[in-house]
N, C-alpha and C positions, 0 to 999 in steps of 0.2 A: 566560595569556590565549590564547596561540597554540594550545595544545593544545585548549582549549575551542572555539576557532574551527574548528580542523580537525575535531573531532568533530562539530560542528554542520554543517559542510559535508558530511561523510560521511553523516550522518543525512538531510540534505535531498536529496542525490543518490540515496540508497537509496529514499526516498519518491517522488522524481520518476521514478526508474526503475520503481518498482512501478506507478505510475499509468500511465505510458506503455506499459509491458508489458501492463497490464490492458486498455488501449484496443486495442492491437494484437491481443491474444488474443481480445477480444470481436468485433472486426470480421473477423479472419481465421478465427476459429472457426466462422463461418457456412458456410465451404466444407468439403466432405467431407475434403479432404486435410489440413486443419489443425484438425480437431476436437480433437486431443490437446492443443492449447494451452490449452483451457478446462478441463482436468481439474484439480481442486483441491478445497479445503475452505474452508468459511466458519466463522470463529471470532467469537464475540461473544455479546451478549445478545439474546434474542428480544423481550423487553419492557424498555423503558427504566426506570430507577430514577427515581422522582419524589420530590423533597424540597420540602416546604412550610414556609417560614419566616415566615409572616404576610404580609409585603409582597413577598417574593421567592419565586417558584415556580421551582425548578431541576429540569430534566430531564436526566439523564445516560444516555447509551447509546453503544455502540461496536460496530461490526461490521466485520470485516476479511476480505476475500476473497483467499485466496492460491491462485494457480494457476500452471501451468508458465510461461506467458508473463510473469507478474509476477516470477517468480523470475529468468527471463532478463533482465528489465529491471533488477532489483536487481544482478545480476552486471555488467551493462553500466554501471550507476551506479558500482559499485566500481572498474571499470577506468578510467572517466573520472576518478575521484578520484585514482587512482594516477598519472595523467598530469598532474595539476595541480601 
């Protein structure tokens, strides 16, 4: 159970770091000195997949934006995890 909890903590810290890094990159990337923080790639589906089961209509889609700032955030999340 402890290994699962640690893996979950690591995953959550990576995701939190990715989100925080993305926000920082978005706002700092508006300045000419920090435009390199927004360099990255978008992975995912352009059109979501739609499943109709009669009474339930399920729409699935995912899009992930990986840029330099979000990678820095993930590294920072890993460093925070190591300090826990």
